[in-house]
ROMIDREN-645632 format. One record per residue: residue in three letters; y, x, z of N, C-alpha, C in turn. Coordinates in steps of 0.05 Angstrom, whole numbers, plus 5000, padded with zeros to 4 digits. Each point is the difference from the previous one (the first is absolute). Example, Ala and Ser with C-alpha at 12.3 -4.5 7.8 and 13.67 -1.06 7.14 Angstrom:
ala488652645156502449825000502450185000/ser502149934986502450165001502249855014/
***
This chain:
unk572126810531499349965028497550165006/unk500050115024497650155008497849815009/unk497650115002497849845010500349955030/unk498649795009500549915028499450215021/unk498150184995499350195020501750255001/unk501950024981501650254998502449995018/unk500750235011502150025019502849974987/unk501749855014502849984992501750175020/unk502250104990502050145016502649844999/unk500949915023502549845001501950165017/unk502350074989501950175013502749855003/unk501050005025502649895005502050235002/unk502349984986502050215000502149955022/unk501050215011502149985021500850285009/unk501750015020500850255013498850015028/unk498950235009498850015026502050015023/unk499249925023501650035024501449745008/unk500549985026501149755011502849934989/unk501650204992502749944990500049854974/unk497850014985499849874975498349755000/unk498649955023497849805000500849734991/unk502549915006500849724993501749994975/unk500350234986501650004976498849844977/unk501749904983499149864976498150184983/unk500750264999498450194984497150025011/unk499549905024497450035011498349754997/unk500749824982498549754996497150074993/unk499550214985497350084992498350075025/unk501250165018498650065025499349745015/unk502049815000499649765016497749834989/unk499749984973497849854989497450155005/unk500050264999497650165006499149955029/unk501949975018499349945028498749735003/unk501049804984498749745000497150024990/unk499650154979497350034989498250145019/unk501050205014498450145020499149815022/unk501849825008499249795020497849834989/unk500149934975498049824988497250144998/unk500050264996497450144998499150105028/unk501749965020499250075027499950315004/unk501850144986500150295002502750095009/unk500150245012502650125007500550244982/unk502650044994500750234985499850255017/unk498850214988499750255014501150224981/unk501550185011501050234983497650174992/unk499950064975497850164990501050214980/unk498350064981500750214980502049894980/unk501050184984501949944978502649885010/unk500750065025502549895011500249704997/unk497849875007499949714999498649885024/unk500849765008498549855019498149814985/unk497649985011497949854985498649805018/unk499349784989498349805014497949914980/unk497549975009497949934981498549755010/unk499049844981498549765007499449854975/unk499549745003499549834977502149784999/unk501149964976502049804996499049824977/unk500049755005499049814979497350094990/unk498350105018497350074994499750274985/unk502250144997499950264986500750235018/unk498750234996500850235016502750104993/unk501750035020502850094994500850225019/unk501650174990501550205016502949924998/unk501349965023502849955001501450265007/unk502250054987501450255004503049965004/unk501250175017502950015003500850304999/unk501450094979500850285000501850065024/unk499650235013501550085023502350194992/unk500350044974502350154990502349814998/unk502350104993502249824993499449874973/unk501449784995499549844976499850164974/unk502050184996500150144974497850214997/unk498350035021497750194998497449855002/unk500049744995497649835003497750084981/unk500750134978498050054979497750175009/unk500650215015497950185009497849875017/unk500849855021498049855015498449804984/unk501449854982498549804984498050134982/unk500950214986498250154982497750125016/unk500650115024497950125016497949805008/unk500949775010498149795008498449894976/unk501349964978498549894977497950204990/unk500650265001498150204993497750025020/unk500650005025498050025021498149774999/unk501049764998498349765000499049934972/unk500750164980499249964972500749724990/unk502449925006501049744992501650034974/unk499249884978501550024975502649845002/unk501950064983502649855001499649704998/unk498049914986499549714997499049875026/unk499550165021499449885026501850105022/unk502450084991502150085019502249784999/unk500849925024502249805003502250135017/unk502450014990502350115015501849775007/unk500649975025501749785010502850125007/unk502149884989502650125004502249795000/unk502350075011502449835000501250004972/unk501449784993501149984973502849875001/unk502050164993502849905001500549774980/unk498650004978500649814978498649735003/unk498849965024498849745005501349885025/unk500449735000501249875024498250055025/unk501350005023498650065025497449835002/unk497950145006497449875006498449934975/unk501150034976498549944976497850204996/unk497649914992497850184996499250004970/unk499950234988499250024972497950224997/unk498149964982498050204995500150104971/unk499450254996499950104972498250244999/unk499250074975498550244995501750184982/unk500550255009501650184984502949935000/unk501550134981502849964998501650235013/unk502649974999501850215010500349995030/unk501750185011500450005029502549855008/unk501749924981502349845006501850135021/unk500150274999501850145019498850035028/unk497549935004498750025026498950285003/unk501150155019499150285004497150035007/unk499049825015497150015008498249964976/unk500649804984498449954976500250234980/unk502450114997500350234982498350235009/unk499950055026498450225010497049954996/unk499149755004497249944996499250034971/unk501649904982499450024971499950294992/unk501950165009500050294993497550145010/unk499349955025497750135012497349914987/unk499849754994497649894988499850084970/unk502350034987500050054971499549754984/unk500349775013499749744985501649795014/unk500849804984501449765011498049775004/unk497650044991498149784998498649935026/unk501549955021498949905025501449745007/unk498849855017501149735008502350045020/unk501949824997502250005019500349715011/unk500549985026500849755012502950055010/unk501849854988502950045005501049795019/unk501250095022501049825020503150004998/unk501149774993502949984996501650045025/unk502150164997501950045023502849914992/unk500449924975502649904991501950234994/unk502349934990502050204993502050045023/unk501250245002501950055022502549824997/unk501249935022502449834998502450164990/unk501849874986502550134991499550264986/unk501450205009499850264986498350205016/unk498449905018498350195016498150164981/unk499850255006498250184985497249915004/unk498449954979497249935004498450195017/unk500750264998498650205016500549965030/unk502449905007500549935028498749745008/unk500149814982498949735005497050015007/unk498550164985497150005005499350135027/unk501850165010499550135026501249845023/unk501049764995500849815021497749835008/unk500049915025498049825009500449724987/unk497849854999500249724991501949865019/unk501449804990501949855016498549825020/unk501549895019498749835021498749764986/unk501449884981498949764986497550084984/unk500150234987497750104985497650055018/unk500650125023497850075018498449755010/unk501449775001498649765008498049914979/unk500650054975498249924978498050214994/unk500550255008498450234991497049985005/unk499149915024497150005004498549834979/unk501149774994498749824980500050134973/unk502250134993500250124973498250254998/unk499850165021498250234999497149904998/unk499449785013497349884997499449924972/unk502049894987499849924972499450244982/unk501450225005499550244984497250115005/unk499149985025497250085006498049824986/unk500649744999498349814986499850084970/unk502350094989500050084972498150234995/unk499950195019498250234997497149905000/unk499449815017497249905001499349864974/unk501849834990499449864975499750204977/unk501650214999499850204980497250135000/unk499050065024497450125003497749824991/unk500349745008497749824994500149884973/unk502449934990500249834976501450144977/unk501250235004501350144979503049954998/unk501350164983502949994998501149734990/unk498849894979501149764988499949775020/unk497849985014499749795020502050035023/unk500450255008501950065022502949934991/unk500650084975502749934990500449704998/unk498049864991500249714998500449875028/unk498750125020500249895027502650065014/unk501250234994502350095016502650014985/unk500049984973502550024986501349734996/unk498849785009501249744997501849925023/unk500650195018501549935024498049915022/unk501149955023498349935022498549734994/unk497449995006498649754995501049785018/unk499949764989500749765017497749945018/unk500549845021497849935019497649874986/unk500549874978497749874986498450194983/unk500950265000498650204985501050054972/unk501749824990501250034973502150225001/unk500450154978502150205001502749875002/unk501950145012502749895005501549984973/
***
């Protein structure tokens, strides 16, 4: 974990443009937008083909980023931002959609493979390391024989959209806990399923 005064870079992955905005593949963008709201900042297009918002999250200086390239070219913007802000991989968080998790499930990890995710693959290649944090937002598996590549570019269903704001908030909460309390604490808080009203894990 970095020291409290050091900057974190939190990047949400997605595809730019209104045609993709509500796609499952854009869950990372969606969580980044929630975080921008929490720090009271707006995303502005800047250098490295990325939109950036800056502020303080959970008492720490953060730069939020959204690559403005397509998903499979996300690595250049992420590497550019991490170099410019001098953020080491251990203070980089990448938020992305995850086919292998049920819809709305939030999981955190450090390092590991890309599990077929083109955006993660690009980031790892450009950074030259896998050792950055990931917040994985579950989008579930495609129905029947639908191609996963088509499924991720479909919008969330009507039923899913009703639940989405609460679930995106939960993923944003996970980012805050990661920054303040570290990975193990965040995993303990968010990997047990949704908390019950009495605060106990589900």
